[in-house]
C-alpha positions as CSV (number, residue, x, y, z in Angstrom):
1,X,0.0,0.0,0.0
2,X,2.8,2.4,0.8
3,X,4.4,1.8,-2.6
4,X,1.1,2.5,-4.3
5,X,0.7,5.7,-2.3
6,X,4.3,6.8,-3.1
7,X,3.6,6.2,-6.8
8,X,0.5,8.3,-6.7
9,X,2.2,11.1,-4.8
10,X,5.0,11.4,-7.3
11,X,6.2,15.0,-7.4
12,X,4.4,16.0,-4.2
13,X,6.1,16.9,-1.0
14,X,4.9,14.0,1.1
15,X,6.2,11.7,3.8
16,X,4.8,8.2,4.3
17,X,5.1,6.2,7.5
18,X,3.9,2.8,8.4
19,X,2.3,2.1,11.8
20,X,-0.9,1.0,13.5
21,X,-3.7,3.1,14.8
22,X,-2.6,2.2,18.3
23,X,1.0,3.2,17.7
24,X,1.6,5.9,15.1
25,X,5.4,6.5,14.6
26,X,5.1,10.3,14.7
27,X,6.0,12.8,17.4
28,X,5.0,16.2,16.2
29,X,1.5,17.4,17.2
30,X,-1.2,18.1,14.7
31,X,-4.0,20.7,14.4
32,X,-6.3,18.1,12.9
33,X,-6.6,14.3,13.0
34,X,-9.1,12.8,10.5
35,X,-10.2,9.2,10.9
36,X,-12.8,8.1,8.3
37,X,-14.4,4.7,8.2
38,X,-11.6,3.1,10.1
39,X,-12.7,2.6,13.7
40,X,-15.3,0.0,12.8
41,X,-12.3,-2.3,12.0
42,X,-10.9,-1.9,15.5
43,X,-12.2,-4.0,18.4
44,X,-11.0,-1.7,21.2
45,X,-11.5,2.1,20.6
46,X,-9.6,3.3,23.7
47,X,-6.0,2.7,22.5
48,X,-6.8,4.4,19.2
49,X,-8.3,7.5,20.9
50,X,-5.3,7.7,23.3
51,X,-3.0,7.7,20.3
52,X,-5.0,10.3,18.4
53,X,-5.0,12.5,21.6
54,X,-1.2,12.1,21.9
55,X,-0.8,13.5,18.4
56,X,-3.2,16.4,18.8
57,X,-2.3,19.9,19.8
58,X,-4.1,21.2,22.9
59,X,-6.5,23.2,20.8
60,X,-6.7,20.7,17.9
61,X,-9.6,18.7,16.7
62,X,-10.3,15.1,15.7
63,X,-12.9,14.4,13.1
64,X,-14.3,10.8,13.0
65,X,-16.7,9.4,10.5
66,X,-17.8,5.8,11.0
67,X,-20.6,3.3,10.5
68,X,-23.6,3.6,12.9
69,X,-23.9,0.6,15.2
70,X,-27.4,-0.1,13.8
71,X,-25.8,-0.9,10.5
72,X,-24.7,-4.2,11.9
73,X,-26.9,-7.0,13.2
74,X,-24.3,-8.3,15.6
75,X,-21.1,-7.2,17.5
76,X,-18.6,-8.6,15.0
77,X,-19.0,-9.1,11.3
78,X,-16.7,-10.1,8.4
79,X,-17.1,-7.8,5.5
80,X,-16.3,-9.1,2.0
81,X,-14.2,-6.6,0.1
82,X,-13.0,-7.4,-3.4
83,X,-10.7,-9.9,-5.0
84,X,-11.6,-12.5,-2.3
85,X,-10.4,-10.3,0.5
86,X,-12.4,-9.7,3.7
87,X,-12.0,-7.7,6.9
88,X,-13.3,-7.8,10.4
89,X,-15.7,-5.1,11.4
90,X,-16.9,-4.3,14.9
91,X,-20.2,-2.7,16.0
92,X,-19.5,0.3,18.3
93,X,-22.4,2.2,19.9
94,X,-22.5,5.9,20.7
95,X,-21.9,4.9,24.3
96,X,-18.7,3.1,23.3
97,X,-17.4,6.2,21.5
98,X,-18.3,8.4,24.5
99,X,-16.6,6.1,27.0
100,X,-13.4,5.7,24.9
101,X,-13.1,9.4,24.2
102,X,-13.7,10.3,27.9
103,X,-11.1,7.7,29.1
104,X,-8.6,9.2,26.6
105,X,-9.0,12.7,28.0
106,X,-11.2,13.7,25.0
107,X,-14.8,14.7,24.6
108,X,-17.3,14.5,21.8
109,X,-18.1,18.2,21.0
110,X,-20.6,17.4,18.3
111,X,-22.3,14.3,17.0
112,X,-24.2,14.2,13.7
113,X,-25.8,11.3,11.8
114,X,-24.8,11.6,8.2
115,X,-27.7,11.4,5.7
116,X,-27.5,11.4,2.0
117,X,-30.6,11.9,-0.1
118,X,-31.8,8.7,-1.9
119,X,-31.7,10.6,-5.1
120,X,-28.0,11.4,-4.7
121,X,-27.2,7.7,-3.9
122,X,-29.3,6.6,-6.9
123,X,-27.4,9.0,-9.1
124,X,-24.1,7.6,-8.1
125,X,-24.7,3.8,-7.8
126,X,-21.0,2.9,-7.9
127,X,-20.2,5.0,-4.9
128,X,-20.7,2.5,-2.1
129,X,-19.1,4.9,0.4
130,X,-22.1,7.3,0.0
131,X,-24.4,4.5,1.0
132,X,-22.1,3.6,3.9
133,X,-21.9,7.1,5.2
134,X,-25.7,7.4,5.0
135,X,-25.7,4.8,7.8
136,X,-22.9,6.6,9.7
137,X,-21.7,8.8,12.5
138,X,-19.7,12.0,12.3
139,X,-18.0,13.3,15.5
140,X,-16.1,16.5,16.3
141,X,-13.8,15.6,19.2
142,X,-11.6,17.9,21.3
143,X,-9.3,17.5,24.2
144,X,-11.2,17.7,27.4
145,X,-9.0,20.6,28.7
146,X,-9.0,22.4,25.3
147,X,-9.2,26.3,25.4
148,X,-12.6,26.0,23.9
149,X,-14.2,23.5,26.3
150,X,-16.8,20.9,25.2
């Protein structure tokens, strides 16, 4: 995957690093951390939010989009992807997100359900991600002790 990303970034000033969501090999703090359609693949949210918090400036923000727990019929599901590949996916409730962010010294500032009009989804049938996001969460997360409190 990194080789593909490097190829696509040819000519751009970009740095690629390999790590896990629980241990990202970066030290510098960021103003913004974006995590989109990832956390449903993680069984335990807390280590991920602790790591995102570590990488966040005191007044920074974390934006998370993910599948709504009602999207799944059970706690764990194997999702078929393409070319015979599959991945685990875990059902996280709003209470799971609140507990993990709070334990990581973060708080959910805003929560929105993402909805796309059926007409838009019908217009772009090949864009599965629009359908997935229509069954999703969007969170604006800040550090609990941020200058702009939750």
